[in-house]
N, C-alpha and C positions, 0 to 999 in steps of 0.2 A: 736546695739545688741540686740537681743530678749532675752526674759526670759529664765533663765538656767532651764533645763528639765533633771529630773534624772529617770531613768528607772530602776526598782525593778523587773519588770516580764514582760512577754509577753502580759500580760493582758494590762499594759501601754501602749504598742505600740498599740494595738487593739483601745483602747480608743482614744488615739491621732486620729487614723484615722478614727473610726467608729462616733466619737463625733463632728468632724471636728474641733478639737484643733489646729490641724496643718494648717488649712485655707484651701482655694480651691484647688481643684485638678488641677495640671498642666494640660492645655488643651492640650498640645503637646504629653502627656502622653497617653492619652486616643485616639487621633488622630492616633498615631503610632499603639498603640495596634489595633485598629480596621481596622488597614490598612490591616493587615490580612484577616478580613472578606471581605474585597473588593475583594481579589485574589479568596477568596474561590468563591464568586459568581461569580466572572467574568469565573472562570475555569469551575464550575459547569453546567453554562448556556449556555458558548460560544457554545459548540457543538450543542445546539438547533438551533443555528442560521443556520447553515449549515446542517441542519439533512436530508434533503430532496438532496440536492447535495452529501451528504456522503454516502446515500443509493444507488444513482444511479452510482458513480462512483466505489465502490465496489460491486454493485449489490447484495444487501443484502435484506435478507426477513425481514419481520415484527419482528420475534422472534429475528433476529440477529442483527437489528437495537436495539431493546430491550436489548440485552447483551452487545453492546458497551455503550450505555449509562448507563445501571444498572452498568458496571464495575467498574465506580468510585466510586459510591455509596459503593459497597462490598469493595473496597479498604479503603474509608472514615469509613467504620464500623469497621473494624480491626484497622484501625489508631487511632479511638476513645478509643477503650479498651484499646489500648497501651498508647495512649496519657494520659486518666484519671488517669492511675495508675502512670505513670511517671512524670506528672506535679506535681503530689503531693510528691513525691519521690525524684526527682532531682532538683525540683523547675523551675518556671515558664520561667526565663530567656533563661536558656539552651533549652529548649523547643520551644521557640520563633525563635532562630537562627535555629536548626535542621528542623522545619518544611518546613521554606522557601526553602531549597536546594532541596525538593521534586517538588515544584513548578515550579522552573526553567528549571530542567532538565527534567521534565514531559510535560511541555508544547512545549518545542523545541522537544522533542521524539515525541509527538503525531502530531505534525505538520509535522515532516518529515517521519512519518510512511508508509511504501511502500505497506502494505497491512493491513486486519482485523485483524489479530492476533498480529502484532507488536502496533497497535494503542491499543487493549485492554491492552496490558502490560503498556503502559504508561499511560493510564487512571486510571488504578489501582494503579501506584504508583502516581498519581498526586492525587488518592481518599484518600491516606494514609497522604498524606500532610495536606489535609482539615480535616480530622480526628483527626488531631495531633494538629492543630491550633486553633479550635474552643474552646475544653477545655479551653487551656493558656490563649487565648485573654479575654474571659469572665471573669474567675477567676482573671485575671491581672487586669481588670479594677475596678471589684467589689473591690478587696483589695487595691485599691488607693484613694476610695470613702469614704465620710461620708455617713452614713446609710440613711439621710433624701434626698441624691440625688444618692444613688446605683442606683435605678430602672431607673431614666433619662439616666444615664451615659451607663449602660448596654445596653439600649434600642437603643444606637445607631447605634447597629450593624444592625437594622433594616432598617433606610434610608439608610446606607451604603452598606446593600446588595442589594437594588433596583436601588441605583445611579449605581452601577457597571455593574448590567445586562442593564439597560438603555445605557452606557458607551459603552457596548459590542455592542448592536447594532447600535449606533453611529458611533463607529470608524469604522465599517465594511463598511458602507455606501460608501468610496471613493473606497475600492476595487471591490464592486458591480459595480460602473460606469467605474471601470478600466477594466472591462470585464475579472475576472480572473474564471469565469464560475465554474466547478464542484470544483474547489479548493479555493474556498469560505471559507469552514470550517476550510481548514488548516492556512489561516489567522487568521480566529477567534481565534483559539485554541493558535497558535503561539506567539500571540501577549500578552497574558497572562503572558509572560517570563517577559515582561518589568515592569511592577509594582511589580512583585516579586522581581526583582532584586533591585528596587528602596526601598521598604521598608524593604529588607535584609539590606542594607548599613545603614538606618536611626535606625533601630533597634540595630546594632552592635554598632552605634557611641553613640546612646543618652539613650539607655534602662539601667535601673537598675532592680535588683531583688525586687520582691514584698515584702514591710516590713514587712508585716504580716505572709509570708511565712517565711522571713527571722527570725523572733522573734521566731520561732520554732527549728531554729538552733543554734543561737547565738545573744544573745542581742548587743552585739557589733557590730556585721554586721548589724543589723537592725538599730542601732542609725548612722553608718557611711551612709547608704542609705539615712535616712531622713535629716541629715546634707548636704549632697549632693544636694538631689532633693529639699528641702525646706529650706535651708540654716538656721536651727535650732542651738540652743545652747544646744545642748544634751549631756548627759554622762550616762555612766551605773554605779550604786551604788555599791560599794563593796560588799555588802552582798546580792547582786541582785541573783535570782534563775538561776542556770546553768543547763536547761534541756538538757538532752540527745537529739542530734540534730535527728529529726524527720526523715532526709534521711536515717538515721542508721538503724532505727527500724522499717520503714514503710515496711508493707508486704500486702499479698492478704486479710489478715484479716480487715486491715485499709480500701480497696476498700469495702469489702462485710459490712461495718458499715452502708452504705446507705439503706441497707434492714433491719435493726435493727429499734427497737423502739429508739428513736420518729420519726425518719425518714421514716417508710415504707411507711405510706401513703402520704407523699411527693413524693416520688420517684414513687409511683403507678401512681398519676395525673401527674407527669412530664413525667412519660413513655407513657402514653396514648395520651398526646396533641401530644408530640414530634414526636410519631411514625404518628399519624394520619394526623397531619398538614404536614408532609413531604408526604404522601401519596397522600392526594389532591393536594398538591403544584406540585409536580413532575409528576402527572397524567395529569396534566392539564396547569398550567403556563409554565412549561418546555417546552412543546409543543405548547405554542402560535403561533409561527410562522408556524407551521404544522397547526393548528386550522384555522389561516388566511388565508393561502392557499387554506383550504377548503371552506372558507367563499368567498374569492375574487376571487377563480379559480386558476388552478394550474400554469398559465403563468404570474401570478402576485406576482412575487417574492419582487419586490419594494415594493409594497401595503402590504405585509405581514411584511415586516422589519418596515416601517412606523407605522402600527398598533401595533408592538410588543414594539416599541418606546413609543407610545400612551398608553398602556397598562400599561407598567412599569411605566410612570409618574403617575398612580394611587397609587402603590406601593410605590414611593417615598414621594408623599404627605401623605400617612397614616402614614408612618415612621417619619416624621418630627412633623406632629399632635403628635404623640404617644410621641414624645422626648420632645417638648417644650410646652405641655398641659396636655394631658392625663396621662402621668407617674407619675406626682406630684399629680393627683386629683382622678383618677380611679386606682383601684387596679389591680394585673394582673388578678385575676380570675375572675373579672367582664369584662375587656376587652376581655377575651377568650369567655366568655358567649356572649356577643355582636357581636364578631367577627364571631363566629360560626351561629349565627342568619341570618346574612347578606350571609354567604358564601351559606347555606341552599337554602336560599329562590333565590339567585342568579343560581345556577346550576339547581333548579327545573324548574325554569322558562326558562331559554336556552334551559335545555333539552327538556323539553314537547313542546316548541315552535320552535325548531330548523327546519328550512325548511319552515317556516310558517311567522316567525317573520322578518321584514325588517332589513337590517344589521345596518341601525342607531338604531336600540334597540338592537340587539345582542352584539355590538363593547361595548356600554356603560355598559350594564350587564355583559360583561367579565371584564371590569374595576371595576365594583362595586364588584366582585366576589375578585378579586386581593386588592382591597382596605381593605376589611372587613378580609380578610386572613391576610393580611400585618401585621396592628395592634392587630389583636386578637389573634388567637392560633399558626400562622406564628409566629410571634415575641414572644410570652410570652412563648412558650415551654422551649426555653434555658436561656430565661432571669429568668424564675421562678426557673431553676437548678442554676443557677449562685446565686440567691438570697436565696436559701433554705436551704444551708448548711453550717456549719462554715468552718474557713481556712484549718483545718488539713483534711478536706475529701472534700473540694469543688472540687477539681480536678476530684475527683472520680464520683462526683455527675453531673458535667457537660459532663463529658467523658461518662458516663452513657446515660445521655439525647441525646449526640450527636449519641452514636451507635444506640438508638432507632428510632432517625431521619434517621439514614441511612437505618435500616430494612424497615421504612416506603417507603423511597425515591427508594430502589431497587424494592419493589412490584410496585410502582408507574410508576418507568420507563417501567417495563414489561406491566402494566396494559393497558397503553394507546393504545399503537402501536397495540399490539395484539387485544385486545376487539374491538377498535375502525375500525379495519378491519373485523371484524365478525359481528357485530351489527349496526356500523354507529355512527357518532358524536353524535348525540341527546339522544341515549339511552346510549351512554358511560357517559354522563354528568349526565344522570338520575340515572344511577348505582353509579356514583361516589357520589352523595349527600347522599349516606348511610354512607359514613365515616364520616364528620362532625357531622351528627346525633347520632352516637356512641359516638365522642368527646363530645357533648354537655350533653349528660346522664350523662357520666363518671364526668365531670366538677361539673353539679349539684349534684351528690352522694358524691363526695369527697370535703371537704370544707377546702380549705387551703390557706392562702393568706400572702405572704412572705415580701410584699412591705411596707417598714417601721420598720420591724422587726431587732434587732440586734442580728442574730442567732449566732455570735461569742461569746455571753453568754453561749452558750451549747457546746461551743469547748472542745474537748477531743482529747486524742490519745489513739485509742484502745488497744495497749498493756500496756496502764496504768491502764486498767480498772478492777476494782476487779472482783472476781471469780462470775461468775453469771451473768456478762454481763450488768451491770447498768451502765450508764454514769456516769461519775463525773463533778461536775460543780467548775468553779472557785468561791471561797469564796467571 
């Protein structure tokens, strides 16, 4: 029997988690939570595997292909706005279960789409699911982890993303050899329903609500969750605070709190990094199969798939390095700065030398681009959002960051096929280097480092704020 713990306020619950008093986070909690990120990544990148076949099958122009790929980002934009609001209002667990239904239905519907317009509809639906899932997944992980380990656990989404992308290319190889031809993209997209069903079942059976969010509703509910998840001998004091449930009073004002002091500069930095990293990723990394086809020749689909597998291994390696070493030694802001420098250098060299550099040089340089992107701006935009806001507005902060990500990805989806068609791949990559340069300048200008901070010390409920808008802090 563990030592008895008595809860008197929601701050007691925060201390149990953030100070690591309850012990290490249960690994399966993080794995199931980040499982949604696996589906997000797979669904977002799966269409890139068969973009060439899709364009040929539906006879699409470059602008129409950009519309199909961007449609999911547009859906994710609206899903993130809604998800950021409702993940704080109704809780993490309910949103966990809701968003996965979008993944299952949309993956099957997109794979069976008879025409361009039906495909767009299901890609938008799929995007809504992605937009809903990211804010809840990262908020959930942050709220089950001690402050000293939050960055490491939240950053698990980075290798998960690239592992999912790698698996997407890997599982499609048998279908390529089976000769499915122009239907290759259908198999790639439709297989996304399989992991979605698995994760949905696991979440339904094993997951509980975030104890930090639950503490804003009822200390008794928070105590029940901690007893079940950590086998603690825990009770609530008779004279404990009885706060009105956050769910009952959460409003648009709470969401907008991320734009007030002291959060405004954090939100600016997170917004810029999230938007620009998505633009560079979806303008380049998403179209790696297309870039590979340009490098190896239009008849070398197998080489393009194999090269894409290789490129994504760079992302996996960067993500694992980030989780097992860099997260605990290098702050998020420093990782962003280092990452931007690597991304800018890679894009400038490949862009300026395209057509003159040998393939043996171009391929490692594109891998280097993906490596620096993964652990730098690509990973830290969402991680910084999850670590920069207290529990009461964390969903709003991560939801807004995901919204900015989808603004960037929508532009990136359109940017690459249209610009490449007019000016060629080399010039397109040179133009793209402007994006990380802007991100680098912004990160240098805004000095904010959330890693290692207990931001829940700042926690407040905006409807409890005194007139004049100053935050109230726990004594």
